[in-house]
C-alpha positions as CSV (number, residue, x, y, z in Angstrom):
1,M,0.0,-0.1,0.0
2,K,1.3,3.4,-0.9
3,M,1.3,6.1,1.7
4,R,0.5,9.8,1.8
5,R,0.8,12.6,4.4
6,L,-1.7,14.6,6.1
7,R,0.6,17.3,7.3
8,D,2.5,15.2,9.9
9,L,0.4,12.1,9.8
10,E,1.5,9.2,7.5
11,V,-1.6,7.3,6.3
12,S,-2.4,4.8,3.6
13,A,-3.2,6.3,0.2
14,I,-6.7,5.1,0.7
15,G,-8.5,4.9,4.1
16,M,-11.7,3.1,5.2
17,G,-14.8,5.0,6.1
18,C,-16.5,3.0,8.8
19,M,-19.9,4.7,9.0
20,G,-21.6,1.9,7.0
21,F,-20.8,-0.8,9.6
22,T,-23.5,0.5,11.8
23,H,-26.0,2.6,9.6
24,A,-26.7,4.4,6.4
25,Y,-26.5,1.8,3.6
26,G,-29.2,-0.7,4.3
27,D,-28.9,-3.7,6.7
28,I,-25.7,-3.6,8.6
29,P,-23.3,-6.7,8.7
30,A,-23.0,-8.8,11.8
31,E,-20.5,-7.2,14.2
32,K,-18.0,-10.2,13.7
33,D,-18.2,-9.7,9.9
34,G,-17.6,-6.0,10.2
35,I,-14.5,-6.6,12.4
36,R,-13.3,-9.2,9.9
37,A,-13.7,-6.6,7.1
38,V,-11.7,-3.9,9.1
39,H,-9.0,-6.5,9.7
40,K,-8.9,-7.5,6.1
41,A,-8.4,-3.8,5.1
42,F,-5.5,-3.6,7.6
43,E,-4.0,-6.8,6.1
44,L,-4.0,-5.2,2.6
45,G,-2.1,-2.1,4.0
46,C,-4.9,0.3,5.1
47,N,-4.0,2.0,8.3
48,F,-6.4,4.9,8.2
49,F,-9.9,4.3,9.8
50,D,-12.6,7.0,10.1
51,T,-15.5,7.2,12.4
52,A,-17.5,9.8,14.3
53,E,-19.6,10.1,17.5
54,M,-22.7,11.1,15.6
55,Y,-22.7,7.9,13.4
56,S,-25.4,5.8,15.0
57,Y,-25.1,8.0,18.1
58,F,-21.9,6.6,19.5
59,K,-22.3,3.0,18.3
60,N,-19.9,3.4,15.3
61,E,-17.2,4.6,17.7
62,E,-17.8,1.5,19.8
63,F,-17.6,-0.7,16.8
64,V,-14.3,0.8,15.7
65,G,-12.9,0.6,19.2
66,K,-13.6,-3.2,19.2
67,A,-12.3,-3.8,15.7
68,L,-9.1,-1.9,16.2
69,K,-8.4,-3.1,19.7
70,E,-7.1,-6.4,18.2
71,L,-4.6,-4.5,16.0
72,P,-1.3,-2.8,17.0
73,R,-2.3,0.7,18.2
74,D,0.8,2.2,16.9
75,K,0.1,0.8,13.4
76,V,-3.3,2.4,12.9
77,I,-4.5,5.9,12.5
78,I,-7.9,6.7,14.1
79,S,-9.8,9.5,12.6
80,D,-12.8,10.6,14.8
81,K,-15.1,13.5,14.6
82,F,-17.0,15.4,17.3
83,W,-20.4,17.0,16.7
84,P,-20.7,20.7,17.5
85,T,-24.1,20.4,19.5
86,P,-25.2,18.0,22.1
87,L,-26.2,14.5,21.0
88,P,-28.9,12.4,22.7
89,G,-27.7,11.7,26.3
90,Q,-25.0,14.4,26.3
91,D,-25.6,17.0,29.1
92,M,-23.4,20.0,28.2
93,P,-25.0,23.2,29.5
94,E,-21.6,24.9,29.1
95,G,-21.9,24.3,25.4
96,K,-20.5,21.6,23.3
97,L,-17.8,23.7,21.8
98,S,-16.7,25.3,25.0
99,E,-13.4,23.9,26.5
100,A,-15.3,22.1,29.1
101,G,-17.7,20.6,26.5
102,I,-15.1,19.4,24.2
103,R,-13.1,17.8,27.1
104,K,-16.2,16.0,28.2
105,D,-16.8,14.9,24.6
106,I,-13.3,13.6,23.9
107,E,-13.3,11.6,27.2
108,G,-16.4,9.8,26.0
109,S,-14.9,9.1,22.6
110,L,-11.6,7.8,24.0
111,K,-13.5,5.3,26.2
112,R,-15.7,4.1,23.4
113,L,-12.7,3.8,21.0
114,Q,-10.8,2.0,23.8
115,T,-7.7,4.1,23.3
116,D,-5.5,6.7,25.2
117,Y,-5.4,9.1,22.3
118,I,-7.0,9.9,18.9
119,D,-4.7,10.5,15.9
120,L,-6.9,12.9,14.0
121,Y,-9.8,14.7,15.8
122,T,-12.1,16.7,13.5
123,E,-14.9,19.1,14.1
124,H,-17.7,17.4,12.2
125,Q,-19.6,20.5,11.2
126,M,-18.7,24.1,11.5
127,E,-20.3,26.5,13.9
128,E,-19.8,30.1,12.6
129,G,-17.8,32.2,15.0
130,S,-16.3,29.5,17.1
131,E,-13.3,28.7,14.9
132,E,-10.6,30.4,17.0
133,E,-11.9,29.1,20.3
134,V,-12.1,25.5,19.1
135,A,-8.6,25.7,17.6
136,E,-7.2,26.9,20.9
137,V,-8.7,24.0,22.7
138,M,-7.4,21.6,20.0
139,G,-3.9,23.0,20.7
140,K,-4.2,22.2,24.4
141,L,-5.4,18.6,23.7
142,I,-2.4,18.1,21.3
143,K,0.0,19.3,24.0
144,E,-1.6,17.0,26.6
145,G,-1.4,14.0,24.1
146,K,-5.1,13.4,23.9
147,I,-5.0,13.9,20.2
148,R,-2.1,14.0,17.7
149,A,-3.7,16.3,15.2
150,W,-7.0,18.0,14.4
151,G,-9.2,19.0,11.5
152,Q,-12.4,20.5,10.3
153,S,-15.2,18.9,8.2
154,S,-16.9,20.9,5.3
155,P,-15.5,24.3,6.3
156,T,-15.3,27.4,4.2
157,L,-12.0,28.8,3.2
158,E,-12.4,31.7,5.8
159,Q,-13.1,29.2,8.6
160,I,-10.0,27.3,7.7
161,K,-7.9,30.3,7.8
162,K,-9.2,31.5,11.1
163,A,-8.5,28.2,12.8
164,N,-5.3,27.4,11.1
165,A,-3.8,30.7,12.4
166,V,-4.4,29.5,16.0
167,T,-3.5,25.8,15.8
168,P,-2.3,24.4,12.5
169,I,-4.9,22.1,10.9
170,T,-3.7,18.7,9.8
171,A,-6.6,17.8,7.5
172,I,-9.9,19.0,6.1
173,Q,-12.6,16.3,5.6
174,S,-15.2,17.0,2.9
175,E,-17.2,15.3,0.1
176,Y,-15.1,15.2,-3.0
177,S,-15.7,13.2,-6.3
178,M,-16.4,13.7,-9.9
179,M,-19.9,14.7,-8.9
180,E,-18.9,17.2,-6.2
181,R,-16.0,19.5,-7.0
182,K,-16.8,22.8,-5.3
183,W,-13.7,22.6,-3.2
184,E,-11.4,22.9,-6.1
185,K,-12.3,26.7,-6.3
186,D,-10.4,27.6,-3.1
187,V,-10.2,25.0,-0.3
188,L,-8.1,22.5,-2.2
189,P,-5.6,25.0,-3.5
190,Y,-5.3,26.5,-0.1
191,C,-4.7,23.1,1.5
192,R,-1.9,22.4,-1.0
193,E,-0.4,25.8,-0.3
194,Q,-0.5,25.4,3.4
195,G,0.5,21.7,3.7
196,I,-2.9,20.7,5.0
197,G,-4.2,17.3,4.0
198,F,-7.6,16.7,2.5
199,V,-9.7,13.7,3.3
200,A,-12.3,12.9,0.8
201,F,-15.5,11.2,1.8
202,S,-18.0,9.8,-0.6
203,P,-15.2,9.7,-3.2
204,M,-17.4,7.5,-5.4
205,A,-20.5,9.7,-4.9
206,N,-22.1,7.2,-2.5
207,G,-21.3,4.4,-4.9
208,F,-22.8,5.9,-8.0
209,L,-19.4,6.0,-9.8
210,S,-19.0,2.3,-9.3
211,G,-21.5,1.7,-12.0
212,K,-23.1,-1.0,-10.0
213,F,-26.5,0.7,-9.6
214,S,-29.3,0.8,-12.2
215,A,-32.1,3.5,-12.5
216,K,-34.4,0.3,-12.5
217,G,-33.0,-0.8,-9.2
218,T,-34.4,-0.1,-5.7
219,F,-32.8,0.5,-2.3
220,Q,-33.7,-0.7,1.2
221,K,-35.8,1.8,3.1
222,N,-33.0,2.4,5.6
223,D,-30.5,3.3,2.8
224,L,-29.3,6.9,2.4
225,R,-29.5,6.6,-1.3
226,T,-33.3,6.5,-1.2
227,V,-33.2,10.2,-0.3
228,I,-30.1,11.4,-2.2
229,T,-31.4,12.9,-5.4
230,R,-28.6,11.8,-7.5
231,F,-30.1,8.3,-7.2
232,N,-33.6,9.5,-8.4
233,K,-34.5,7.4,-11.5
234,E,-34.5,10.5,-13.7
235,N,-31.2,11.7,-12.4
236,M,-29.5,8.3,-12.8
237,E,-30.6,8.2,-16.4
238,A,-29.4,11.7,-17.0
239,N,-26.0,11.0,-15.4
240,E,-25.5,8.0,-17.7
241,P,-22.9,10.0,-19.8
242,L,-20.8,10.3,-16.7
243,L,-20.8,6.6,-16.1
244,E,-20.0,5.9,-19.8
245,L,-16.9,8.2,-19.5
246,V,-15.7,6.4,-16.4
247,R,-16.3,3.0,-18.0
248,K,-14.3,4.1,-21.0
249,F,-11.3,5.2,-19.0
250,A,-11.6,2.1,-16.8
251,S,-11.4,-0.1,-19.9
252,D,-8.4,1.8,-21.1
253,K,-6.7,1.4,-17.8
254,N,-7.8,-2.3,-17.4
255,C,-9.5,-1.6,-14.0
256,T,-12.9,-1.1,-12.6
257,P,-15.0,2.1,-12.8
258,A,-14.8,2.5,-8.9
259,Q,-11.1,2.4,-9.2
260,I,-11.1,5.2,-11.7
261,G,-13.3,7.2,-9.4
262,L,-10.8,6.8,-6.6
263,A,-7.7,7.2,-8.8
264,W,-9.2,10.6,-10.0
265,V,-9.6,11.8,-6.5
266,M,-6.0,10.9,-5.7
267,A,-4.8,12.5,-8.9
268,Y,-5.4,16.0,-7.6
269,G,-2.5,15.8,-5.3
270,D,-0.6,13.5,-2.9
271,F,-2.2,15.4,0.0
272,V,-5.7,14.0,-0.9
273,V,-6.8,10.8,0.8
274,P,-10.2,9.2,-0.1
275,I,-12.1,7.2,2.5
276,P,-14.6,5.0,0.7
277,G,-17.0,2.9,2.7
278,M,-16.4,-0.9,2.0
279,R,-18.0,-3.8,3.9
280,K,-17.5,-6.8,1.7
281,E,-14.1,-8.4,1.0
282,E,-14.3,-8.1,-2.7
283,R,-15.1,-4.3,-2.4
284,I,-12.2,-3.9,0.1
285,I,-9.8,-5.5,-2.4
286,E,-11.2,-3.5,-5.3
287,N,-11.1,-0.2,-3.6
288,L,-7.7,-0.5,-1.9
289,G,-6.3,-1.7,-5.2
290,A,-7.1,1.6,-6.7
291,A,-3.9,3.0,-4.9
292,D,-2.0,1.2,-7.7
293,I,-4.0,2.9,-10.5
294,E,-2.2,6.0,-11.5
295,L,-3.6,8.6,-14.0
296,T,-0.8,10.3,-16.0
297,A,-0.9,14.0,-16.3
298,E,-2.2,13.7,-19.8
299,E,-4.9,11.1,-18.8
300,Y,-6.0,13.3,-15.8
301,A,-6.3,16.3,-18.1
302,A,-8.1,14.5,-20.7
303,L,-10.5,13.0,-18.2
304,N,-11.2,16.5,-16.7
305,D,-11.7,18.0,-20.2
306,E,-14.5,15.4,-20.8
307,L,-15.9,16.0,-17.3
308,A,-16.3,19.7,-18.1
309,K,-18.7,18.8,-20.9
310,I,-21.0,16.8,-18.7
311,K,-23.7,18.3,-16.5
312,I,-24.2,16.6,-13.2
313,H,-27.9,15.9,-12.2
314,G,-28.8,15.6,-8.5
315,T,-27.0,16.3,-5.4
316,R,-26.2,14.9,-1.9
317,D,-28.0,17.4,0.2
318,N,-28.0,17.2,4.0
319,K,-31.7,18.3,4.2
320,D,-32.6,15.3,2.0
321,I,-30.5,13.0,4.1
322,A,-32.3,14.2,7.3
323,K,-35.5,12.9,5.9
324,L,-34.3,9.3,6.5
325,G,-34.2,10.1,10.2
326,T,-30.8,8.5,10.8
327,V,-28.7,11.5,11.2
328,P,-29.1,15.2,12.2
329,E,-30.1,17.6,9.3
330,N,-26.8,19.4,9.1
331,T,-24.6,16.4,9.0
332,G,-21.6,16.5,6.7
333,R,-21.5,12.9,6.3
């Protein structure tokens, strides 16, 4: 497995998004099967595992804690995210983003993850006006050894600048794929310039770019894709030109469409690390194998030229996701 750097953290070129082990994409696997999947990813060289307290309201952290407990702690990078407002059962009258609130929060996460420290601790959604205060607390936690590094999820460029000036940010985590490219305007260039890593969630557009879903197909009622508009029948049909393009490049590179989707994300720069969700062994092998698929500068430019001609239909909107009732309305993941 090739490695990349998120500022001072060395991580596998492709990480594992663990949200799907406890919710979001239909029926979840048995815990033992999920743990086996995490161990398979580690066996293939993946050392970067992403979770959040908000996923299934703490259950995902508990799962990741159990799965990683059996692996050498110094060989894995745990990426965890804290929600800016109290979640069910959290009593924080002082405010979730106050120093007292954050300290209560991280102690709960450390316990659930069964670890003494978190490698990358990320503010899951941004609360306007709290950037400097949160950054200051993150600096204290780093000095105390509670965390090794910190980050922000789906921030604006100005929010990044405010926080980074107080305590250097290690990574930004936001949705990035061929179907969601807004960060290329300012955030990605700034990250490159400042040595900040970029963690791309939903790098295959919730699986759309894998080409494994049909407009005639259906999803389970507890699957996020039932409310994500890019999976509406009309939009899937309208987005077929994008899949045709991806399939063409996959054929030329003798790989799968999913691997092209991941290779494209990584081609932006060596500071970009995708974290696709993957629960089955064959998907783990396929996705992690994308680390060996390199797009040349000419291929990357040609692919982007073709993408510029294609209109993307549908989005992954947080208000739509909230309709499913599994996550808060303003969740970034």
